[in-house]
TORKOL-188323 format. One record per residue (C-alpha): residue number from 1; x negated, y negated, z; chain; residue in one letter. Coordinates in pm, whole numbers, plus 50000, padded with zeros to 5 digits. Example, Ala and Ser with C-alpha at 12.3 -4.5 7.8 and 13.67 -1.06 7.14 Angstrom:
! residues 2
seq;xx;yy;zz;mol;type
1;48770;50450;50780;A;a;
2;48633;50106;50714;A;s;
This chain:
! residues 508
seq;xx;yy;zz;mol;type
1;47185;91096;87693;A;x;
2;46843;91203;87598;A;x;
3;46921;91556;87479;A;x;
4;47139;91373;87186;A;x;
5;46889;91162;87093;A;x;
6;46645;91450;87091;A;x;
7;46917;91648;86884;A;x;
8;46977;91297;86631;A;x;
9;46607;91293;86563;A;x;
10;46569;91643;86476;A;x;
11;46894;91654;86216;A;x;
12;46674;91335;86086;A;x;
13;46328;91531;86014;A;x;
14;46550;91845;85887;A;x;
15;46694;91570;85672;A;x;
16;46370;91396;85558;A;x;
17;46270;91686;85426;A;x;
18;46484;91793;85227;A;x;
19;46635;91457;85065;A;x;
20;46147;91415;84982;A;x;
21;46141;91768;84920;A;x;
22;46369;91696;84612;A;x;
23;46278;91383;84552;A;x;
24;45879;91482;84492;A;x;
25;46051;91771;84236;A;x;
26;46269;91552;84018;A;x;
27;46061;91262;83995;A;x;
28;45719;91518;83897;A;x;
29;45964;91649;83670;A;x;
30;46069;91270;83510;A;x;
31;45731;91270;83263;A;x;
32;45351;91335;83241;A;x;
33;45106;91120;83463;A;x;
34;44812;91206;83190;A;x;
35;45017;91043;82947;A;x;
36;44746;90722;82906;A;x;
37;44483;90912;82899;A;x;
38;44658;91143;82637;A;x;
39;44663;90860;82437;A;x;
40;44325;90687;82498;A;x;
41;44052;90658;82329;A;x;
42;43734;90699;82469;A;x;
43;43507;91023;82421;A;x;
44;43518;91131;82759;A;x;
45;43894;91158;82762;A;x;
46;43886;91590;82823;A;x;
47;43660;91488;83080;A;x;
48;43871;91206;83332;A;x;
49;44238;91450;83184;A;x;
50;44022;91689;83405;A;x;
51;43893;91430;83691;A;x;
52;44254;91322;83719;A;x;
53;44431;91665;83760;A;x;
54;44170;91773;83978;A;x;
55;44169;91466;84193;A;x;
56;44585;91496;84239;A;x;
57;44598;91845;84200;A;x;
58;44860;91833;83848;A;x;
59;44732;92242;83805;A;x;
60;44980;92334;84118;A;x;
61;45344;92369;84031;A;x;
62;45570;92074;84186;A;x;
63;45724;92279;84472;A;x;
64;45432;92334;84587;A;x;
65;45187;92078;84560;A;x;
66;45472;91940;84798;A;x;
67;45337;92068;85069;A;x;
68;45008;91967;84981;A;x;
69;45136;91655;84992;A;x;
70;45341;91702;85281;A;x;
71;45030;91862;85507;A;x;
72;44833;91513;85475;A;x;
73;45170;91334;85605;A;x;
74;45176;91613;85924;A;x;
75;44869;91439;85983;A;x;
76;44940;91148;86105;A;x;
77;45020;91402;86423;A;x;
78;44622;91421;86465;A;x;
79;44598;91093;86377;A;x;
80;44479;91213;86040;A;x;
81;44795;91055;85787;A;x;
82;44686;91098;85416;A;x;
83;44929;91006;85132;A;x;
84;44701;91036;84874;A;x;
85;44593;90866;84607;A;x;
86;44800;90642;84306;A;x;
87;44660;90678;83990;A;x;
88;44443;90456;83965;A;x;
89;44247;90537;84269;A;x;
90;44336;90326;84515;A;x;
91;44445;90460;84907;A;x;
92;44869;90462;84953;A;x;
93;44792;90412;85285;A;x;
94;44645;90100;85191;A;x;
95;44876;90031;84914;A;x;
96;45186;90074;85143;A;x;
97;45019;89849;85451;A;x;
98;45008;89567;85237;A;x;
99;45336;89577;85052;A;x;
100;45537;89640;85361;A;x;
101;45365;89357;85508;A;x;
102;45507;89163;85171;A;x;
103;45855;89307;85198;A;x;
104;45878;89195;85530;A;x;
105;45739;88829;85539;A;x;
106;46025;88787;85252;A;x;
107;46324;89022;85293;A;x;
108;46326;88930;85717;A;x;
109;46410;88599;85726;A;x;
110;46647;88640;85447;A;x;
111;46856;88874;85640;A;x;
112;46847;88734;85965;A;x;
113;46987;88438;85807;A;x;
114;47229;88578;85652;A;x;
115;47381;88833;85865;A;x;
116;47441;88482;86173;A;x;
117;47556;88258;85918;A;x;
118;47764;88549;85781;A;x;
119;47902;88667;86063;A;x;
120;47964;88293;86253;A;x;
121;48135;88177;85873;A;x;
122;48357;88487;85848;A;x;
123;48462;88464;86224;A;x;
124;48568;88050;86180;A;x;
125;48784;88181;85875;A;x;
126;48916;88419;86051;A;x;
127;49046;88187;86335;A;x;
128;49178;87954;86072;A;x;
129;49335;88187;85830;A;x;
130;49520;88058;85531;A;x;
131;49375;87738;85563;A;x;
132;49182;87491;85341;A;x;
133;48860;87600;85505;A;x;
134;48942;87924;85525;A;x;
135;49026;87937;85049;A;x;
136;48726;87746;85044;A;x;
137;48518;87987;85149;A;x;
138;48670;88271;85048;A;x;
139;48628;88128;84682;A;x;
140;48285;87994;84786;A;x;
141;48172;88371;84891;A;x;
142;48333;88590;84570;A;x;
143;48154;88338;84379;A;x;
144;47832;88354;84516;A;x;
145;47900;88772;84585;A;x;
146;47958;88809;84160;A;x;
147;47676;88675;84055;A;x;
148;47335;88838;83916;A;x;
149;47042;88759;84128;A;x;
150;46793;88718;83836;A;x;
151;47022;88435;83730;A;x;
152;46989;88220;84047;A;x;
153;46663;88252;84173;A;x;
154;46572;88069;83812;A;x;
155;46903;87809;83910;A;x;
156;46632;87809;84258;A;x;
157;46334;87739;84101;A;x;
158;46474;87457;83810;A;x;
159;46693;87278;84053;A;x;
160;46524;87330;84462;A;x;
161;46175;87371;84381;A;x;
162;46103;87148;84071;A;x;
163;46429;86915;84139;A;x;
164;46285;86822;84499;A;x;
165;45870;86852;84434;A;x;
166;45995;86564;84116;A;x;
167;46214;86407;84391;A;x;
168;45893;86340;84615;A;x;
169;45711;86221;84376;A;x;
170;46069;85882;84454;A;x;
171;46222;85996;84727;A;x;
172;46509;85793;84640;A;x;
173;46842;85832;84710;A;x;
174;47124;85735;84555;A;x;
175;47422;85581;84691;A;x;
176;47660;85788;84497;A;x;
177;47459;86066;84666;A;x;
178;47530;85974;85015;A;x;
179;47906;85899;84963;A;x;
180;47959;86256;84775;A;x;
181;47762;86437;85029;A;x;
182;47913;86274;85308;A;x;
183;48291;86337;85206;A;x;
184;48170;86738;85125;A;x;
185;48054;86771;85473;A;x;
186;48331;86540;85645;A;x;
187;48545;86835;85477;A;x;
188;48371;87130;85598;A;x;
189;48376;86952;85936;A;x;
190;48717;86893;86003;A;x;
191;48847;87189;85798;A;x;
192;48621;87409;86040;A;x;
193;48713;87205;86317;A;x;
194;49105;87223;86246;A;x;
195;49386;87077;86451;A;x;
196;49681;86873;86399;A;x;
197;49635;86584;86083;A;x;
198;49516;86308;86387;A;x;
199;49242;86514;86501;A;x;
200;49173;86639;86132;A;x;
201;49110;86268;85996;A;x;
202;48936;86176;86274;A;x;
203;48654;86466;86320;A;x;
204;48666;86360;85892;A;x;
205;48606;86026;85953;A;x;
206;48315;86077;86277;A;x;
207;48140;86359;86026;A;x;
208;48155;86089;85738;A;x;
209;47994;85837;85978;A;x;
210;47729;86086;86078;A;x;
211;47659;86225;85764;A;x;
212;47630;85845;85579;A;x;
213;47436;85718;85833;A;x;
214;47166;85992;85883;A;x;
215;47125;85941;85481;A;x;
216;47104;85610;85467;A;x;
217;46876;85625;85747;A;x;
218;46657;85883;85589;A;x;
219;46631;85658;85258;A;x;
220;46565;85335;85467;A;x;
221;46248;85478;85631;A;x;
222;46117;85708;85333;A;x;
223;46129;86078;85569;A;x;
224;46127;86295;85316;A;x;
225;45807;86185;85281;A;x;
226;45625;86154;85655;A;x;
227;45912;86363;85834;A;x;
228;45967;86370;86230;A;x;
229;46140;86431;86516;A;x;
230;45983;86260;86766;A;x;
231;46116;86310;87135;A;x;
232;46416;86154;87122;A;x;
233;46589;86370;86768;A;x;
234;46410;86665;87077;A;x;
235;46627;86516;87337;A;x;
236;46955;86483;87146;A;x;
237;46949;86804;86995;A;x;
238;46843;86959;87244;A;x;
239;47141;86885;87451;A;x;
240;47393;86942;87153;A;x;
241;47198;87313;87182;A;x;
242;47250;87282;87585;A;x;
243;47594;87216;87566;A;x;
244;47680;87467;87225;A;x;
245;47514;87764;87404;A;x;
246;47635;87706;87711;A;x;
247;48043;87703;87527;A;x;
248;47994;87962;87357;A;x;
249;47869;88210;87594;A;x;
250;48043;88197;87944;A;x;
251;48251;87811;87824;A;x;
252;48161;87395;87953;A;x;
253;48360;87501;88269;A;x;
254;48113;87645;88433;A;x;
255;47892;87388;88565;A;x;
256;47633;87604;88648;A;x;
257;47503;87737;88308;A;x;
258;47565;87383;88167;A;x;
259;47366;87228;88425;A;x;
260;47076;87497;88354;A;x;
261;47095;87432;88007;A;x;
262;47026;87056;87975;A;x;
263;46781;87104;88254;A;x;
264;46595;87325;87996;A;x;
265;46679;87095;87661;A;x;
266;46585;86769;87902;A;x;
267;46198;86959;87994;A;x;
268;46149;87031;87662;A;x;
269;46174;86660;87588;A;x;
270;46011;86564;87858;A;x;
271;45680;86809;87730;A;x;
272;45667;86654;87404;A;x;
273;45382;86436;87510;A;x;
274;45232;86748;87682;A;x;
275;45299;87008;87405;A;x;
276;45131;86794;87143;A;x;
277;44785;86844;87260;A;x;
278;44828;87182;87364;A;x;
279;44888;87200;86982;A;x;
280;44544;87029;86926;A;x;
281;44338;87172;87138;A;x;
282;44507;87493;87087;A;x;
283;44556;87575;86734;A;x;
284;44723;87907;86756;A;x;
285;45042;88050;86768;A;x;
286;44986;88164;87148;A;x;
287;45074;87736;87214;A;x;
288;45406;87814;87104;A;x;
289;45446;88162;87308;A;x;
290;45285;87911;87646;A;x;
291;45552;87661;87571;A;x;
292;45841;87937;87517;A;x;
293;45733;88152;87825;A;x;
294;45700;87832;87998;A;x;
295;46099;87702;87896;A;x;
296;46203;87974;87957;A;x;
297;46125;88044;88325;A;x;
298;46210;87660;88370;A;x;
299;46587;87853;88249;A;x;
300;46545;88090;88511;A;x;
301;46464;87887;88740;A;x;
302;46693;87634;88743;A;x;
303;46970;87907;88754;A;x;
304;46816;88060;89038;A;x;
305;46836;87656;89247;A;x;
306;47154;87641;89111;A;x;
307;47270;87912;89253;A;x;
308;47672;88017;89146;A;x;
309;47832;88386;89195;A;x;
310;47717;88468;88809;A;x;
311;47358;88382;88817;A;x;
312;47331;88612;88485;A;x;
313;47506;88410;88293;A;x;
314;47338;88104;88349;A;x;
315;47007;88241;88319;A;x;
316;47144;88350;87957;A;x;
317;47257;88058;87872;A;x;
318;46878;87856;88035;A;x;
319;46680;88140;87825;A;x;
320;46887;88072;87474;A;x;
321;46853;87652;87554;A;x;
322;46483;87738;87594;A;x;
323;46432;87945;87227;A;x;
324;46644;87681;87095;A;x;
325;46402;87396;87242;A;x;
326;46077;87576;87132;A;x;
327;46189;87581;86760;A;x;
328;46263;87277;86767;A;x;
329;45880;87163;86873;A;x;
330;45783;87399;86654;A;x;
331;45941;87217;86403;A;x;
332;45801;86909;86498;A;x;
333;45496;86955;86468;A;x;
334;45521;87116;86157;A;x;
335;45674;86813;85970;A;x;
336;45379;86615;86190;A;x;
337;45195;86840;85932;A;x;
338;45399;86820;85528;A;x;
339;45205;86480;85455;A;x;
340;44862;86668;85494;A;x;
341;45056;86976;85295;A;x;
342;45172;86764;85029;A;x;
343;44856;86625;84939;A;x;
344;44683;86952;84944;A;x;
345;44949;87065;84705;A;x;
346;44871;86837;84471;A;x;
347;45260;86656;84583;A;x;
348;45463;86968;84423;A;x;
349;45449;87180;84785;A;x;
350;45793;87405;84702;A;x;
351;45620;87693;84526;A;x;
352;45808;87903;84236;A;x;
353;45558;88179;84262;A;x;
354;45332;88415;84475;A;x;
355;45364;88429;84833;A;x;
356;45073;88229;84924;A;x;
357;44875;87901;84781;A;x;
358;44516;88006;84660;A;x;
359;44225;87923;84910;A;x;
360;44455;87650;85061;A;x;
361;44280;87664;85372;A;x;
362;44381;87401;85712;A;x;
363;44516;87462;86050;A;x;
364;44801;87687;86098;A;x;
365;45053;87457;86066;A;x;
366;44941;87463;85720;A;x;
367;44952;87762;85612;A;x;
368;45285;87776;85862;A;x;
369;45384;87535;85601;A;x;
370;45294;87787;85292;A;x;
371;45392;88103;85389;A;x;
372;45762;87843;85471;A;x;
373;45688;87722;85139;A;x;
374;45650;87987;84937;A;x;
375;45973;88179;85104;A;x;
376;46188;87897;85103;A;x;
377;46349;88030;84696;A;x;
378;46346;88373;84798;A;x;
379;46517;88388;85135;A;x;
380;46821;88163;85003;A;x;
381;46864;88352;84698;A;x;
382;46905;88701;84860;A;x;
383;47049;88527;85146;A;x;
384;47330;88360;84932;A;x;
385;47426;88704;84757;A;x;
386;47404;88884;85181;A;x;
387;47604;88613;85262;A;x;
388;47956;88671;85086;A;x;
389;47970;89010;85216;A;x;
390;47884;88935;85543;A;x;
391;48115;88666;85588;A;x;
392;48393;88886;85439;A;x;
393;48297;89177;85685;A;x;
394;48332;88925;85955;A;x;
395;48686;88821;85898;A;x;
396;48801;89136;85765;A;x;
397;48698;89313;86122;A;x;
398;48840;89000;86354;A;x;
399;49125;88936;86159;A;x;
400;49217;89382;86269;A;x;
401;49101;89287;86632;A;x;
402;49314;88938;86628;A;x;
403;49631;89156;86616;A;x;
404;49599;89395;86872;A;x;
405;49761;89450;87203;A;x;
406;49502;89367;87481;A;x;
407;49417;89012;87215;A;x;
408;49855;88995;87305;A;x;
409;49847;89044;87646;A;x;
410;49517;88902;87714;A;x;
411;49654;88539;87565;A;x;
412;50029;88570;87750;A;x;
413;49766;88644;88132;A;x;
414;49633;88279;88050;A;x;
415;49331;88295;87955;A;x;
416;49173;88039;87769;A;x;
417;49187;88053;87401;A;x;
418;48774;88036;87401;A;x;
419;48717;88349;87609;A;x;
420;49016;88578;87403;A;x;
421;48814;88512;87138;A;x;
422;48439;88538;87273;A;x;
423;48489;88780;87554;A;x;
424;48773;89020;87409;A;x;
425;48764;89020;87022;A;x;
426;48433;88928;86917;A;x;
427;48282;89218;87127;A;x;
428;48532;89448;86965;A;x;
429;48467;89293;86649;A;x;
430;48132;89355;86619;A;x;
431;48144;89703;86597;A;x;
432;48171;89794;86245;A;x;
433;47967;89511;86161;A;x;
434;47668;89716;86401;A;x;
435;47714;89986;86172;A;x;
436;47637;89761;85834;A;x;
437;47393;89578;86012;A;x;
438;47133;89924;86084;A;x;
439;47178;90003;85677;A;x;
440;47101;89671;85609;A;x;
441;46735;89663;85778;A;x;
442;46704;90045;85716;A;x;
443;46709;89895;85306;A;x;
444;46526;89635;85410;A;x;
445;46208;89812;85410;A;x;
446;46249;89905;85064;A;x;
447;46246;89546;84970;A;x;
448;46369;89336;84668;A;x;
449;46271;89413;84371;A;x;
450;46420;89215;84184;A;x;
451;46352;88926;84375;A;x;
452;46005;89063;84384;A;x;
453;46016;89026;84036;A;x;
454;46095;88704;83968;A;x;
455;45896;88550;84214;A;x;
456;45557;88724;84188;A;x;
457;45553;88899;84506;A;x;
458;45426;89208;84541;A;x;
459;45618;89431;84765;A;x;
460;45775;89759;84830;A;x;
461;46030;89713;84587;A;x;
462;45804;89632;84343;A;x;
463;45555;89923;84427;A;x;
464;45825;90191;84390;A;x;
465;45923;90061;84053;A;x;
466;45575;90084;83979;A;x;
467;45561;90453;84069;A;x;
468;45862;90564;83893;A;x;
469;45798;90422;83614;A;x;
470;45451;90544;83597;A;x;
471;45598;90909;83703;A;x;
472;45279;90817;84055;A;x;
473;45405;91058;84306;A;x;
474;45239;90935;84576;A;x;
475;45303;90584;84578;A;x;
476;45690;90763;84522;A;x;
477;45737;90885;84836;A;x;
478;45545;90686;85059;A;x;
479;45818;90452;84985;A;x;
480;46081;90711;85030;A;x;
481;45926;90846;85340;A;x;
482;45920;90509;85533;A;x;
483;46233;90358;85404;A;x;
484;46381;90731;85478;A;x;
485;46249;90732;85848;A;x;
486;46341;90350;85896;A;x;
487;46714;90360;85765;A;x;
488;46751;90716;85946;A;x;
489;46599;90569;86293;A;x;
490;46810;90273;86290;A;x;
491;47104;90469;86210;A;x;
492;47104;90637;86559;A;x;
493;47010;90303;86674;A;x;
494;47385;90143;86580;A;x;
495;47582;90497;86735;A;x;
496;47394;90387;87057;A;x;
497;47450;90066;87032;A;x;
498;47817;90162;87034;A;x;
499;47854;90217;87395;A;x;
500;47713;89918;87529;A;x;
501;47933;89741;87275;A;x;
502;48274;89944;87357;A;x;
503;48278;90096;87748;A;x;
504;48512;90314;87571;A;x;
505;48260;90479;87355;A;x;
506;48043;90708;87559;A;x;
507;47719;90950;87409;A;x;
508;47753;91312;87568;A;x;
């Protein structure tokens, strides 16, 4: 394994070297970086041109100038990385540090959500092949896949940001909106669960009642202005998460794992009052880490106390429930800060441009809400377009696996359908998805230039496009070297993940 990794890393370095050399030479001959100075009317134009030529080594031929740039990159091995300066005299390392953080903030949430939701939806449609739910998801997927990102972004600004901000001025939900939303949710849920006519219409009616009741409660209690979960909903949602996680990971028949998850969910609800004091007296994200570690410890302890033949499964279910319960407690605290944040933003909390509200101040919860509200629109825009592709990939992958002989054999042995799908089919269906995820994460650091432009984010995509237009080689090569290394590393990790997903695959 170690020899394989070393061989792949050496190969990756050679690929990066050859590709960066070609990109550098081609970019250097794509335009004139001194064009703005040559057309300048400044009296010291010649002196400025000479200074810029000397600073950027423009008097050296491009193939030789590449090795001057490469020597600065090689300084990373001695702790002296030097990627040069941009045409405006700014250190490239500083530009990259700012752009990388902006890009990661913008794209990470969209990528994670699109992969998780896309794979889940794709698997669900594969299990409900040729059903109404399958046809509906297929139609919506192709619809989103065909939409241009800049048009989707403008629609989101108009209807989600401006429309929702206007709605908060008088948050009244019309009865017709409650009825339509309840019918849509009922159709989606009943189609997802499937079954015969009796089961379908039962689920349809239950979903309508739950959705309609929830929306009516929100409308009557003015919940949109002063939202909160409280101990009751944290307990309800935590228990729902405990049952769902246990069902997906091991099945409800494993009582030990179910008990461990329920104990964690109940502990999160019981700790709601102490956690409020912790968040108040320790206003930092370390308080969230403390709560998470405490609930994880409770989950592990419960799994060990209940025992059973497979403690690892119980531990896994307890830890996953602890993560969800911690997230519920954080969401509840952010909701408590919502009225203050809305007041500080002039009653229009959903931002349409930029990555932060200038001079906002406030607690970490106010700052956290500010980051979230600025991420809402670009995250939705990127997620909608990626969601379509992921759902198609995962659907096709699971359908192929479900027709394999070993799946039919597992069913013939009398194994429960959940075991057949989750333990035998789902794991093998993830193998091609792993390759796509690796490429997606590798490309993620390169940024999303159109989205960044529409929403006013200064990320890696904007930096790259600006560098190409200005023939600014140092920032351009900085972006290239980072994205290429990340892509190659994650491609290697994908290859190593194959052996973990499929025992038939071994690295030698």
